[in-house]
C-alpha positions in Angstrom: 4.7 2.3 2.7 1.5 -0.2 2.4 3.1 -1.7 -0.9 6.5 -2.2 1.1 4.4 -4.0 3.8 2.6 -6.0 1.2 6.1 -6.7 -1.1 7.8 -7.8 2.1 5.3 -10.4 3.7 4.3 -11.6 0.0 7.4 -11.4 -2.0 8.2 -15.3 -2.1 5.1 -15.9 -3.5 6.1 -13.6 -6.7 8.7 -14.5 -9.6 12.2 -13.8 -10.1 11.5 -10.9 -12.1 8.7 -9.8 -10.3 10.7 -8.9 -7.2 13.4 -7.5 -8.8 11.4 -5.0 -10.4 9.2 -4.4 -7.3 12.7 -4.4 -5.4 14.3 -1.7 -7.8 10.8 0.3 -8.0 9.6 0.4 -4.2 13.1 -0.2 -1.9 16.0 1.1 -4.2 13.9 3.8 -5.5 14.8 3.0 -9.3 12.3 5.1 -12.0 10.5 3.1 -14.8 13.1 4.1 -17.5 15.9 3.2 -15.1 14.8 -0.5 -14.8 13.7 -1.0 -18.3 17.3 0.5 -19.7 18.8 -2.2 -17.0 16.3 -4.9 -18.2 16.6 -4.0 -21.6 12.7 -3.5 -22.1 10.0 -0.5 -23.0 9.1 1.9 -20.1 5.6 0.4 -20.5 6.4 -3.4 -20.0 8.0 -2.0 -16.7 5.3 -0.2 -15.5 2.2 -3.3 -16.8 4.5 -5.8 -15.1 4.5 -3.5 -11.5 1.2 -2.7 -12.1 -0.1 -6.3 -12.4 2.3 -7.2 -9.4 0.6 -4.6 -7.4 -2.8 -6.3 -8.0 -1.7 -9.6 -7.0 0.1 -8.9 -3.7 -3.6 -7.3 -3.0 -4.8 -10.2 -4.0 -2.6 -11.9 -1.5 -3.6 -9.4 0.6 -7.4 -9.7 0.7 -7.2 -13.8 0.7 -4.3 -13.9 3.7 -4.5 -10.5 5.3 -1.1 -10.6 6.5 -0.7 -7.2 6.8 -3.9 -6.4 8.4 -3.1 -8.9 11.2 0.2 -7.6 11.2 -1.2 -3.7 11.8 -3.9 -5.2 14.5 -0.5 -6.8 16.4 0.9 -3.5 16.7 -1.8 -1.9 17.5 -2.2 -4.3 20.9 1.5 -4.2 21.6 1.0 0.0 21.5 -2.3 -0.2 24.0 -0.3 -2.9 26.1 2.7 0.0 26.0 0.7 2.4 27.2 -1.3 0.1 30.1 1.9 -0.8 30.9 3.6 2.6 31.4 0.3 4.1 33.3 -0.2 1.5 35.8 4.2 1.2 36.5 4.4 5.1 36.7 2.3 5.5 40.0 4.2 2.2 41.5 7.6 4.4 40.5 6.3 7.2 42.4 5.1 5.1 45.3 9.0 3.8 45.6 10.6 6.8 45.3 8.4 8.6 48.0 9.7 5.8 49.8 13.1 6.7 49.6 
């Protein structure tokens, strides 16, 4: 899941080949062998490319922290929803009593 998020955030920083391999492997659930067959390369070449690309995505995240910031925003949104729900519930109950 983490790699899917990293790919979403940083895919434009990758080469076309890297994007293609990552998309096939992570999004389309292709096996290393299927990707190798598609590109007429060895499974090892596909594996090495994917591992290098994963490392690059982790480096981008360490520097730019887009995923980290996204996750923090998601947590804040969830907290705001909970807070809103807890504050509106008493109001809804009070309004129902007036009817």
